[in-house]
C-alpha positions, -999 to 999 in steps of 0.1 A, spaced: -1 -4 -1 12 33 -7 15 58 20 38 92 16 55 114 45 62 151 37 86 165 59 94 196 48 112 229 68 145 249 71 176 241 78 184 224 115 148 226 123 156 192 131 132 173 102 162 150 88 163 133 122 126 132 127 124 117 88 149 87 100 132 82 130 92 81 114 107 57 86 123 34 111 90 36 131 67 25 106 91 4 80 91 27 56 119 35 29 131 72 33 150 98 13 170 131 22 166 151 -9 186 177 2 216 154 -6 205 156 -40 214 187 -39 246 186 -15 258 167 -40 251 188 -69 266 216 -54 297 196 -41 302 188 -81 299 225 -90 323 229 -64 346 207 -82 345 236 -115 315 212 -126 281 231 -148 251 228 -122 227 219 -150 257 188 -163 261 176 -127 224 170 -125 218 152 -150 248 130 -144 240 127 -109 247 89 -96 238 71 -61 274 70 -54 271 109 -54 251 109 -21 277 86 -8 302 114 -4 320 120 31 320 161 25 281 166 21 276 181 54 299 207 50 288 244 54 302 252 18 285 224 4 251 234 19 254 270 2 266 255 -29 235 229 -25 213 264 -19 227 282 -45 220 253 -73 185 249 -57 174 284 -74 183 274 -109 153 258 -122 163 233 -148 187 222 -121 147 212 -99 134 199 -129 166 179 -135 158 164 -100 122 158 -96 113 130 -115 138 111 -95 119 122 -63 82 116 -74 89 79 -83 105 76 -52 71 94 -31 53 70 -52 69 34 -41 43 12 -22 53 -1 17 54 39 25 79 67 15 96 94 38 106 125 20 125 155 37 130 184 20 120 219 11 89 214 -16 81 179 -9 46 187 5 39 215 -18 55 200 -52 73 169 -53 38 150 -33 14 172 -30 -12 141 -24 9 129 8 -12 111 29 9 132 57 24 165 55 46 183 79 63 216 83 93 213 109 105 247 120 122 263 150 139 303 153 171 310 135 190 316 162 179 285 178 186 263 143 222 284 144 234 265 178 221 235 167 242 234 136 273 255 154 277 227 182 269 201 154 299 209 131 322 221 163 314 188 177 333 173 144 359 197 148 352 225 122 369 258 126 332 280 128 316 308 149 284 310 158 278 348 143 292 332 113 268 298 113 238 323 119 241 345 94 245 318 70 211 301 80 196 333 77 210 335 43 199 303 32 167 307 51 163 335 23 175 317 -5 151 287 -4 121 309 10 123 334 -20 131 316 -48 105 318 -79 104 282 -82 93 257 -57 97 284 -28 103 271 8 68 273 22 43 252 47 15 235 22 -17 249 35 -24 212 42 8 206 66 9 203 107 34 231 114 59 213 148 79 245 160 109 225 179 123 257 190 118 246 228 112 208 221 136 179 229 140 160 194 122 129 215 92 146 218 92 165 184 96 124 171 65 117 192 47 142 176 53 136 141 41 103 147 15 102 169 3 124 138 17 100 109 -12 69 129 -39 92 128 -33 98 94 -26 62 87 -62 53 108 -80 74 84 -68 54 51 -68 21 64 
């Protein structure tokens, strides 16, 4: 049976962690669609042309070790505003969302563009300051030389690009449940997401 969970939201809001936990809980497959854009972004940093990189993306590219760096995150945000790049990656995402047995996709435009008919939609968010602190702790914990002000500026800049782009801007779908994790533990946020999806599954059973 098809059951699609669309989870959108800005960087460091917790959507990736929630998505993985939800997929594991329900036995669904999971796709972090941001990795597609990060992989393209990483290729452009190495000198590739964005559209060519998108068309020639292979599954192994999603396993590259450098995809979680701040530089790649910014490059991903830059290529994501290119309509032709988005179009090249949309077909793969749409096909993934339609697979049987249940699928969880997280990104910026899942509930609005990739899977507008998803059975369950969540928009996971938090204040820019909270998200920047989470990202700072994550990066510094990996030994990266970062400072809080720079990380906050990067978060705000990326939000603006994602929100204001002409093609598939980041916005909560009209029928999405908004989950603000600013003052939530990750355990509480995961529990809330699972409870919501359980309710939706009950209605479609």
